C-alpha positions in Angstrom: 137.6 54.1 72.3 136.1 53.6 75.6 137.7 55.7 78.1 138.0 53.9 81.6 137.1 56.1 84.7 137.6 53.2 87.1 138.1 55.0 90.4 136.2 58.4 89.3 132.6 56.9 88.5 130.9 58.3 91.2 131.8 61.8 90.9 131.6 61.9 87.0 127.9 60.5 87.5 126.9 63.6 89.0 128.1 65.6 86.0 125.5 66.2 83.3 124.6 68.9 80.6 122.5 71.9 81.6 119.0 72.2 81.3 118.3 75.6 79.5 115.1 76.7 81.4 114.6 79.1 84.4 114.5 76.8 87.3 118.2 75.7 86.2 118.7 79.4 85.8 118.1 79.7 89.4 120.3 76.9 90.7 123.0 77.7 88.7 122.8 81.6 89.9 123.0 80.3 93.5 126.1 78.2 92.4 127.9 81.0 90.8 127.1 83.5 93.3 129.4 81.8 95.7 132.4 82.3 93.5 133.6 85.0 95.1 136.6 83.7 97.4 140.0 84.8 96.5 141.3 81.5 96.5 139.1 80.7 93.4 139.2 83.9 91.4 141.8 86.1 92.9 138.8 88.4 93.5 135.0 88.4 93.0 133.6 86.7 90.1 131.5 89.3 88.0 131.0 92.7 89.1 127.3 92.3 90.3 125.2 89.8 91.5 124.3 86.7 89.0 120.2 86.8 88.8 118.6 83.8 87.2 117.4 86.1 84.3 121.0 87.0 83.8 122.0 83.5 83.8 119.2 82.4 81.5 120.0 85.3 79.0 123.6 85.3 79.0 124.5 81.6 79.2 121.7 79.6 77.9 120.1 81.8 75.2 123.3 84.0 74.0 126.2 81.6 74.9 127.1 79.4 71.8 129.3 76.4 73.2 130.0 72.8 72.4 128.9 71.6 75.9 127.8 73.3 79.0 128.0 70.8 81.9 127.1 71.2 85.8 127.7 68.7 89.0 124.3 68.2 90.2 124.7 67.2 94.0 121.0 65.9 94.9 119.7 68.8 93.1 122.1 71.5 94.2 124.5 72.6 91.7 128.1 72.7 92.9 130.1 73.5 89.6 130.0 74.3 86.0 132.2 74.3 82.8 131.6 75.2 79.4 133.6 74.4 76.2 133.8 75.7 73.0 135.9 75.7 69.7 139.2 77.1 70.1 139.7 80.6 68.9 143.1 79.9 67.2 143.5 76.0 66.5 141.1 73.9 64.8 141.9 70.6 66.3 141.5 72.0 69.8 138.4 72.8 72.2 138.7 75.5 74.8 137.5 75.6 78.2 136.1 79.3 78.5 134.6 79.0 82.1 135.4 76.8 85.0 134.1 77.0 88.8 133.2 75.0 91.8 131.5 76.3 94.8 134.0 76.7 97.7 132.0 74.7 100.0 132.1 71.7 97.6 135.8 72.0 96.9 137.8 69.0 97.9 135.2 66.7 96.6 136.8 65.9 93.3 133.9 67.8 91.5 136.5 70.1 89.6 138.3 67.0 88.7 135.0 65.3 87.3 134.2 68.4 85.5 137.8 68.4 83.8 137.3 64.8 82.9 133.8 65.1 81.6 135.2 68.0 79.3 138.1 65.7 78.1 135.5 63.0 77.0 133.5 65.6 75.3 136.7 66.9 73.4 137.0 63.3 72.1 133.4 62.9 71.1 133.6 65.8 68.8 136.8 64.6 67.2 139.3 67.3 68.6 143.0 66.2 69.8 143.8 69.1 72.2 141.8 70.7 75.3 142.9 74.2 76.4 142.1 76.5 79.2 143.7 79.7 81.0 144.5 80.3 84.4 146.8 82.4 86.6 149.9 81.6 88.3 148.5 82.0 91.9 146.0 79.7 91.3 147.9 77.3 93.9 144.7 74.8 94.5 143.6 74.4 90.9 147.0 73.9 89.4 147.7 70.9 90.6 144.4 69.5 89.6 144.8 70.6 86.1 148.2 68.8 85.9 146.7 65.8 87.4 144.2 65.6 84.6 146.5 65.8 81.8 147.2 69.7 81.4 150.8 71.1 81.1 151.5 74.7 81.8 153.2 76.1 78.7 156.3 78.0 79.1 156.4 81.8 78.6 152.9 82.3 79.5 150.7 83.2 82.5 149.2 80.9 82.4 148.0 78.6 79.3 147.4 75.0 80.2 147.4 72.4 77.4 145.8 68.8 77.6 147.2 66.5 74.7 145.3 63.3 76.3 142.5 63.4 73.6 145.2 62.7 71.0 146.8 60.2 73.1 143.9 58.3 74.0 142.5 57.9 70.4 145.8 56.7 69.1 145.1 53.4 67.6 148.1 51.7 69.0 147.4 52.7 72.7 144.1 51.4 72.7 144.8 48.0 74.1 146.8 49.8 77.1 143.8 52.1 77.7 141.1 49.6 77.6 142.7 47.7 80.6 143.8 50.7 82.4 142.3 53.9 83.7 144.5 56.6 82.3 143.9 58.8 85.4 145.2 56.3 87.9 148.0 54.6 85.6 149.7 57.9 85.0 152.8 58.7 87.2 153.5 62.6 87.4 155.4 64.9 89.7 153.3 68.0 90.2 155.1 71.3 90.4 153.8 74.9 90.7 155.5 76.0 87.4 155.6 75.4 83.6 156.3 72.3 82.3 158.7 71.0 79.5 162.0 69.1 79.3 164.6 68.3 76.6 163.6 65.5 74.3 166.0 64.8 71.4 166.3 67.8 69.7 163.0 69.3 71.0 161.3 70.9 74.0 158.7 68.4 74.8 155.9 67.2 77.4 156.0 63.7 78.8 153.0 61.5 79.8 154.0 58.1 81.6 151.3 55.4 82.2 152.2 52.2 84.2 150.1 49.1 84.7 153.2 47.2 86.6 156.9 47.0 85.7 156.3 44.9 82.5 153.8 47.4 81.0 154.9 51.1 80.9 153.7 53.3 78.1 155.7 56.7 77.7 154.3 59.3 75.2 156.3 62.6 74.1 154.6 65.7 72.8 156.4 68.1 70.8 155.9 71.5 72.3 156.4 73.6 69.1 154.5 71.4 66.8 151.7 70.9 69.4 151.4 67.1 68.3 152.8 63.8 69.3 156.4 63.1 68.4 156.9 59.7 69.9 156.5 57.1 72.3 158.1 54.1 74.0 156.1 50.8 75.2 157.7 48.5 77.4 155.7 45.2 77.4 156.6 41.8 78.2 160.2 42.1 78.3 160.2 44.0 74.8 160.6 47.8 74.3 158.9 49.7 71.3 160.1 53.1 70.3 158.9 55.3 67.7 160.3 58.7 67.3 159.6 61.7 65.0 162.6 63.8 64.8 162.7 66.9 62.8 165.7 68.5 61.1 165.0 72.0 62.9 162.5 73.6 64.7 163.2 77.1 63.6 161.5 77.5 60.4 159.6 80.6 58.9 155.9 79.9 57.9 155.6 79.7 53.8 159.4 79.9 53.5 160.5 76.3 52.5 160.0 72.9 54.4 162.0 70.9 57.0 162.6 67.3 57.1 162.1 65.0 59.6 163.2 61.3 60.3 160.9 58.3 61.6 162.9 56.2 63.9 161.5 52.9 64.9 163.3 50.5 67.4 162.0 47.2 68.5 164.3 45.4 71.0 
């Protein structure tokens, strides 16, 4: 599926893969050495200066990643993200490191790096993108949530993004061919964990709106970490599909639980 970035193209065009040479290492070192403000990291980033040699050896030679992306603003690197396979979940990509120069914050570069990481996650066939931050990161948490991440309850702080699964669901393709998922999404931003009660489960909730007659709502089971249902209002008709488990409290390896697939079209 082709993902639409209607109103984010200019910033996203500045995101590219790293070039693993010493010239790039020098540019990236200049960028990373500015990541020392308390708002970005809660303290300095790294115990010592990041030299080009250190960047080249640690990040270009020794680091194994699915992708390493930078924001290139007219030859100056303003941000960086690297993503790799998740340490626990096979269907998930994990963002190990993300940073934007303080002087360049507010230009949408953090958002562009996250959207580009989402695109990479889909390209490698994974269904979720995770990252960690901290509760006091008041500047970045809203950006994470706007780009599809949810703050998992009882963590400090795990963010989970299920948009790769949503955007690659065949039934939703027609909606997202027409609509930019970022701009069509309706969300209330809070500086706290996310979840609400959906049927018998704790869930996350995406809502996308084209207009009053084309609204797509998607529900994620927090425990199963997978899509559990959706509702699509279109042309005056509403299709609702729900997978309702009999129970969530089961022990791994000890029996099975049943579920009901409920489909309603009215």
